[in-house]
C-alpha positions as a Python dict, from the first residue, in 0.01 Angstrom:
ca = {
    (1, 'X'): (0, 0, 0),
    (2, 'X'): (329, 88, -173),
    (3, 'X'): (644, -41, -2),
    (4, 'X'): (947, 179, 54),
    (5, 'X'): (1213, 159, -216),
    (6, 'X'): (1536, -26, -147),
    (7, 'X'): (1876, 45, -301),
    (8, 'X'): (2060, -284, -346),
    (9, 'X'): (2338, -433, -553),
    (10, 'X'): (2196, -729, -744),
    (11, 'X'): (2373, -1012, -921),
    (12, 'X'): (2280, -1096, -1278),
    (13, 'X'): (2151, -1454, -1301),
    (14, 'X'): (2093, -1451, -1677),
    (15, 'X'): (2059, -1206, -1964),
    (16, 'X'): (1895, -1369, -2263),
    (17, 'X'): (1756, -1247, -2598),
    (18, 'X'): (1378, -1260, -2650),
    (19, 'X'): (1349, -1086, -2987),
    (20, 'X'): (1540, -847, -3210),
    (21, 'X'): (1740, -611, -2982),
    (22, 'X'): (1517, -723, -2694),
    (23, 'X'): (1652, -898, -2384),
    (24, 'X'): (1528, -1034, -2053),
    (25, 'X'): (1765, -983, -1762),
    (26, 'X'): (1710, -1176, -1438),
    (27, 'X'): (1841, -1015, -1120),
    (28, 'X'): (1892, -1172, -779),
    (29, 'X'): (1724, -903, -569),
    (30, 'X'): (1485, -1090, -337),
    (31, 'X'): (1420, -794, -104),
    (32, 'X'): (1299, -583, -396),
    (33, 'X'): (1118, -865, -578),
    (34, 'X'): (913, -953, -270),
    (35, 'X'): (768, -600, -246),
    (36, 'X'): (695, -525, -614),
    (37, 'X'): (351, -501, -772),
    (38, 'X'): (252, -523, -1139),
    (39, 'X'): (296, -186, -1309),
    (40, 'X'): (571, -64, -1080),
    (41, 'X'): (924, 1, -1203),
    (42, 'X'): (1290, -5, -1103),
    (43, 'X'): (1583, 225, -1160),
    (44, 'X'): (1886, 31, -1284),
    (45, 'X'): (2239, 171, -1284),
    (46, 'X'): (2563, 18, -1406),
    (47, 'X'): (2819, 42, -1122),
    (48, 'X'): (3150, 209, -1186),
    (49, 'X'): (3022, 409, -1484),
    (50, 'X'): (2966, 783, -1517),
    (51, 'X'): (2802, 775, -1860),
    (52, 'X'): (2517, 746, -1801),
    (53, 'X'): (2560, 885, -1453),
    (54, 'X'): (2201, 832, -1343),
    (55, 'X'): (1995, 515, -1345),
    (56, 'X'): (1725, 442, -1600),
    (57, 'X'): (1366, 326, -1537),
    (58, 'X'): (1255, -26, -1634),
    (59, 'X'): (917, -187, -1574),
    (60, 'X'): (882, -509, -1379),
    (61, 'X'): (828, -797, -1621),
    (62, 'X'): (770, -1046, -1340),
    (63, 'X'): (909, -1183, -1017),
    (64, 'X'): (1074, -1525, -992),
    (65, 'X'): (977, -1780, -726),
    (66, 'X'): (1172, -2074, -588),
    (67, 'X'): (1018, -2416, -518),
    (68, 'X'): (895, -2291, -180),
    (69, 'X'): (706, -2004, -346),
    (70, 'X'): (947, -1738, -219),
    (71, 'X'): (1055, -1441, -434),
    (72, 'X'): (1421, -1485, -517),
    (73, 'X'): (1467, -1270, -828),
    (74, 'X'): (1297, -1037, -1073),
    (75, 'X'): (1288, -1009, -1450),
    (76, 'X'): (1318, -695, -1662),
    (77, 'X'): (1268, -690, -2039),
    (78, 'X'): (1434, -409, -2234),
    (79, 'X'): (1502, -289, -2587),
    (80, 'X'): (1861, -199, -2678),
    (81, 'X'): (1860, 168, -2779),
    (82, 'X'): (2138, 375, -2622),
    (83, 'X'): (2405, 438, -2361),
    (84, 'X'): (2237, 237, -2087),
    (85, 'X'): (2082, -55, -2270),
    (86, 'X'): (2381, -139, -2492),
    (87, 'X'): (2615, -212, -2199),
    (88, 'X'): (2321, -365, -2012),
    (89, 'X'): (2287, -622, -2292),
    (90, 'X'): (2654, -714, -2246),
    (91, 'X'): (2622, -811, -1880),
    (92, 'X'): (2686, -1176, -1800),
    (93, 'X'): (2575, -1405, -1519),
    (94, 'X'): (2765, -1308, -1205),
    (95, 'X'): (2798, -939, -1294),
    (96, 'X'): (2663, -676, -1052),
    (97, 'X'): (2413, -397, -1112),
    (98, 'X'): (2257, -133, -886),
    (99, 'X'): (1880, -158, -832),
    (100, 'X'): (1644, 94, -675),
    (101, 'X'): (1287, -18, -625),
    (102, 'X'): (1001, -70, -608),
    (103, 'X'): (904, 268, -752),
    (104, 'X'): (575, 416, -870),
    (105, 'X'): (219, 322, -791),
    (106, 'X'): (155, 13, -1003),
    (107, 'X'): (-179, -80, -1159),
    (108, 'X'): (-471, 22, -945),
    (109, 'X'): (-700, -246, -798),
    (110, 'X'): (-1001, -326, -1014),
    (111, 'X'): (-1332, -482, -910),
    (112, 'X'): (-1367, -849, -1007),
    (113, 'X'): (-1434, -846, -1381),
    (114, 'X'): (-1548, -1079, -1654),
    (115, 'X'): (-1306, -937, -1910),
    (116, 'X'): (-995, -715, -1899),
    (117, 'X'): (-806, -602, -2208),
    (118, 'X'): (-435, -519, -2201),
    (119, 'X'): (-313, -317, -2501),
    (120, 'X'): (57, -269, -2572),
    (121, 'X'): (273, -123, -2844),
    (122, 'X'): (646, -182, -2892),
    (123, 'X'): (835, -236, -2569),
    (124, 'X'): (515, -137, -2384),
    (125, 'X'): (439, -506, -2335),
    (126, 'X'): (684, -526, -2044),
    (127, 'X'): (444, -459, -1751),
    (128, 'X'): (187, -711, -1864),
    (129, 'X'): (326, -1055, -1777),
    (130, 'X'): (303, -996, -1403),
    (131, 'X'): (-25, -813, -1464),
    (132, 'X'): (-171, -1117, -1643),
    (133, 'X'): (-87, -1346, -1353),
    (134, 'X'): (-221, -1092, -1104),
    (135, 'X'): (-551, -1060, -1292),
    (136, 'X'): (-588, -1434, -1345),
    (137, 'X'): (-519, -1499, -977),
    (138, 'X'): (-231, -1738, -1036),
    (139, 'X'): (19, -1519, -851),
    (140, 'X'): (14, -1280, -558),
    (141, 'X'): (248, -982, -532),
    (142, 'X'): (399, -775, -252),
    (143, 'X'): (279, -1022, 9),
    (144, 'X'): (-81, -1039, -112),
    (145, 'X'): (-245, -1377, -161),
    (146, 'X'): (-349, -1466, -519),
    (147, 'X'): (-706, -1362, -602),
    (148, 'X'): (-871, -1387, -941),
    (149, 'X'): (-977, -1044, -1066),
    (150, 'X'): (-1074, -1131, -1424),
    (151, 'X'): (-1233, -1435, -1580),
    (152, 'X'): (-1073, -1354, -1915),
    (153, 'X'): (-763, -1152, -1999),
    (154, 'X'): (-704, -1048, -2359),
    (155, 'X'): (-369, -908, -2471),
    (156, 'X'): (-351, -694, -2787),
    (157, 'X'): (15, -644, -2883),
    (158, 'X'): (147, -432, -3169),
    (159, 'X'): (504, -439, -3301),
    (160, 'X'): (685, -299, -3603),
    (161, 'X'): (761, -648, -3739),
    (162, 'X'): (760, -1014, -3634),
    (163, 'X'): (1123, -1001, -3524),
    (164, 'X'): (1034, -757, -3245),
    (165, 'X'): (751, -964, -3092),
    (166, 'X'): (891, -1046, -2747),
    (167, 'X'): (752, -1282, -2487),
    (168, 'X'): (440, -1386, -2679),
    (169, 'X'): (462, -1744, -2548),
    (170, 'X'): (503, -1610, -2192),
    (171, 'X'): (175, -1421, -2209),
    (172, 'X'): (-14, -1716, -2356),
    (173, 'X'): (127, -1952, -2092),
    (174, 'X'): (22, -1708, -1818),
    (175, 'X'): (-340, -1730, -1934),
    (176, 'X'): (-387, -1435, -2170),
    (177, 'X'): (-554, -1462, -2510),
    (178, 'X'): (-300, -1296, -2742),
    (179, 'X'): (-381, -1099, -3058),
    (180, 'X'): (-94, -952, -3260),
    (181, 'X'): (-54, -667, -3507),
    (182, 'X'): (252, -548, -3699),
    (183, 'X'): (332, -241, -3906),
    (184, 'X'): (465, -451, -4196),
    (185, 'X'): (216, -739, -4179),
    (186, 'X'): (484, -997, -4097),
    (187, 'X'): (288, -1121, -3795),
    (188, 'X'): (-80, -1096, -3705),
    (189, 'X'): (-294, -810, -3833),
    (190, 'X'): (-129, -578, -4085),
    (191, 'X'): (-179, -238, -3924),
    (192, 'X'): (-217, -64, -3590),
    (193, 'X'): (-288, -258, -3274),
    (194, 'X'): (-592, -38, -3209),
    (195, 'X'): (-747, -178, -3528),
    (196, 'X'): (-770, -515, -3351),
    (197, 'X'): (-1011, -389, -3086),
    (198, 'X'): (-1354, -546, -3139),
    (199, 'X'): (-1647, -307, -3168),
    (200, 'X'): (-1908, -574, -3096),
    (201, 'X'): (-1807, -635, -2734),
    (202, 'X'): (-1663, -442, -2443),
    (203, 'X'): (-1429, -530, -2157),
    (204, 'X'): (-1488, -425, -1799),
    (205, 'X'): (-1150, -249, -1790),
    (206, 'X'): (-855, -164, -2015),
    (207, 'X'): (-486, -138, -1920),
    (208, 'X'): (-246, 7, -2176),
    (209, 'X'): (122, 92, -2223),
    (210, 'X'): (319, 201, -2527),
    (211, 'X'): (396, 500, -2752),
    (212, 'X'): (203, 816, -2674),
    (213, 'X'): (1, 824, -3000),
    (214, 'X'): (-121, 472, -2927),
    (215, 'X'): (-206, 564, -2567),
    (216, 'X'): (-411, 861, -2689),
    (217, 'X'): (-599, 640, -2935),
    (218, 'X'): (-671, 373, -2673),
    (219, 'X'): (-777, 631, -2415),
    (220, 'X'): (-1012, 795, -2666),
    (221, 'X'): (-1159, 455, -2763),
    (222, 'X'): (-1220, 366, -2399),
    (223, 'X'): (-1354, 705, -2292),
    (224, 'X'): (-1601, 718, -2582),
    (225, 'X'): (-1746, 385, -2461),
    (226, 'X'): (-1736, 461, -2090),
    (227, 'X'): (-1480, 187, -2016),
    (228, 'X'): (-1238, 243, -1723),
    (229, 'X'): (-886, 268, -1865),
    (230, 'X'): (-551, 277, -1686),
    (231, 'X'): (-254, 418, -1876),
    (232, 'X'): (109, 332, -1799),
    (233, 'X'): (325, 623, -1916),
    (234, 'X'): (676, 569, -2056),
    (235, 'X'): (798, 918, -1968),
    (236, 'X'): (1179, 967, -1953),
    (237, 'X'): (1302, 1002, -1594),
    (238, 'X'): (1616, 1119, -1417),
    (239, 'X'): (1598, 1056, -1041),
    (240, 'X'): (1297, 822, -1027),
    (241, 'X'): (1194, 941, -679),
    (242, 'X'): (1020, 1273, -743),
    (243, 'X'): (1300, 1516, -658),
    (244, 'X'): (1397, 1653, -999),
    (245, 'X'): (1050, 1700, -1156),
    (246, 'X'): (1186, 1605, -1498),
    (247, 'X'): (913, 1348, -1566),
    (248, 'X'): (600, 1556, -1507),
    (249, 'X'): (286, 1504, -1711),
    (250, 'X'): (-26, 1716, -1743),
    (251, 'X'): (-335, 1609, -1551),
    (252, 'X'): (-682, 1760, -1553),
    (253, 'X'): (-802, 1953, -1250),
    (254, 'X'): (-1148, 1872, -1105),
    (255, 'X'): (-1305, 2201, -1214),
    (256, 'X'): (-1107, 2319, -1516),
    (257, 'X'): (-755, 2360, -1645),
    (258, 'X'): (-459, 2136, -1571),
    (259, 'X'): (-159, 2087, -1344),
    (260, 'X'): (156, 1875, -1342),
    (261, 'X'): (211, 1544, -1164),
    (262, 'X'): (530, 1343, -1139),
    (263, 'X'): (514, 1019, -1337),
    (264, 'X'): (774, 853, -1113),
    (265, 'X'): (577, 913, -791),
    (266, 'X'): (210, 979, -870),
    (267, 'X'): (239, 739, -1167),
    (268, 'X'): (343, 574, -1387),
    (269, 'X'): (-18, 450, -1386),
    (270, 'X'): (-292, 709, -1440),
    (271, 'X'): (-660, 685, -1513),
    (272, 'X'): (-709, 785, -1877),
    (273, 'X'): (-976, 1037, -1783),
    (274, 'X'): (-738, 1215, -1543),
    (275, 'X'): (-473, 1293, -1805),
    (276, 'X'): (-470, 1614, -2007),
    (277, 'X'): (-437, 1488, -2363),
    (278, 'X'): (-285, 1743, -2601),
    (279, 'X'): (-485, 1786, -2921),
}
């Protein structure tokens, strides 16, 4: 069950670099953190600014617990690109920021599995730390008790170069087996992340997030082998709550043809076989 979104003003606890132009910001927003699930997102807005006027969507990296096991904060990882993320990277501990969340549907429950693969490209790794802990059963989210869903979690992560590989140690510490690929060969496999996928074995499920060409390739790979695949879309958004319809994506209809669904409300997670992939 998805909890209602809350609009709160959060205090920045820390804002630290993880990789080239990549930061992790920790926000004291316990009411939001306690209701978030892996795969959901937040809208963040810098108070007192009109450019950008609207908030921007950011995936949950993970929630933060105190010694009593209570959610006290949440982490977001972001890449510095434009008008929102540049000033976001300049925030210091004690600064305030507006938070709206949780938003979206989050990753859909999967039957207990022997093996789950998570496949990410670029900044698409951000939803997968909380997801790893959820699958491994080391953390519960949104009030649910921890429950192991996968015996093994493998994380395939592609970046343009070694300097952009963010949070690799976090994923390994959370219990994922990490395999890396880079466009320039400076870390891991020299080539696309999809070239890392073994052909001699199959997972029970695949979760993926990243650039659209990578998502298409992963979805095709999974569908050809009959493997359930959930896709987390990185569609640009404006309102984040389904009012403006600026983030629609094409989905297949049961009989034939296609229709639009809002990524911010009906997504951002979709089954790969429900999406209408442009050729």
